[in-house]
Each structure stands twice: as structure tokens, then as C-alpha cells.
C-alpha positions as CSV (number, residue, x, y, z in Angstrom):
1,M,0.2,0.2,0.0
2,V,1.4,3.5,-0.9
3,I,0.3,6.9,0.9
4,T,0.3,9.7,-0.1
5,M,1.3,13.2,1.7
6,K,-0.8,16.0,1.0
7,C,0.3,19.7,0.7
8,P,0.0,20.7,4.3
9,K,-1.0,24.5,2.2
10,C,-3.6,23.0,-0.5
11,G,-3.9,19.6,0.1
12,S,-2.8,18.4,-3.5
13,K,-0.5,15.2,-3.6
14,T,2.9,16.0,-3.3
15,I,6.0,14.5,-4.6
16,V,9.4,13.2,-2.7
17,T,12.1,15.2,-4.6
18,K,15.0,14.2,-2.0
19,I,15.6,11.4,1.1
20,F,18.5,10.9,3.1
21,H,19.2,8.9,6.0
22,K,20.9,9.7,9.3
23,K,20.9,6.8,12.3
24,T,17.5,6.1,13.0
25,R,15.7,9.1,11.0
26,T,14.5,9.0,7.4
27,F,14.3,13.0,6.0
28,R,12.1,13.6,2.9
29,Y,11.8,16.9,0.7
30,R,8.9,17.4,-0.4
31,K,7.0,19.2,-3.4
32,C,3.6,19.9,-4.0
33,K,2.1,18.3,-7.4
34,N,-0.3,21.6,-7.9
35,N,1.5,24.1,-10.1
36,K,-0.1,26.7,-8.5
37,C,1.1,26.2,-5.7
38,G,4.9,24.4,-5.7
39,Y,5.1,24.4,-1.0
40,K,8.1,22.7,-0.4
41,F,8.3,20.7,3.2
42,K,9.9,17.8,4.9
43,S,9.3,15.5,6.8
44,V,11.1,12.9,9.2
45,E,10.4,9.5,10.1
46,M,11.7,8.0,12.9
47,T,11.2,4.9,15.1
48,A,9.3,4.9,18.5
49,T,9.3,2.5,20.7
50,D,7.1,3.5,23.1
51,W,4.8,6.1,23.2
52,N,5.4,8.8,25.0
53,Y,3.7,11.5,23.5
54,K,5.8,14.7,24.9
55,A,9.1,13.3,24.1
56,I,8.5,12.3,20.8
57,V,7.2,16.0,20.6
58,K,10.5,17.0,22.0
59,K,12.2,14.3,19.6
60,I,10.7,16.0,16.5
61,K,11.3,19.6,17.6
62,T,15.1,18.7,18.4
63,I,15.4,17.0,15.1
64,M,13.7,20.3,12.7
65,D,16.2,22.2,15.0
66,E,19.3,20.2,13.8
67,V,17.8,19.9,9.6
68,E,17.0,23.9,9.8
């Protein structure tokens, strides 16, 4: 099953333009397929062994600071 991430600006489908892996994380740079929008953004994937929501959100914020 393929799940396509939607553009947070307009809701259209997106394409992945770049992927790189860093330790236990996968970074994907994405672009909206809607030519009128063209919004670019990145997503981060990570494996979590527990579901401590606050800790996961804190990790994601730290990761995003490292990428920017």
C-alpha cells in the first residue's frame, strides 16, 4: 500500500524530491504537485519503541532544529 502525503497548504498530492538517512531517522524533502501551489516542505520519519507522546514531540522538534 502506498500512502501519499498531502500538501499542508492546498491538500494536493506531493512528490519526494530528496531522501536521506541519519542514524534512526529518514528525512524526505517534498514538493506539491499542484503547479499553482508548488509548496516545498520536509518530513521526518523515526522509529519509536514507546508512545510517550510528549517525549516524541520533543525529539521531533530537536530533529527539525538540526536540519534547519
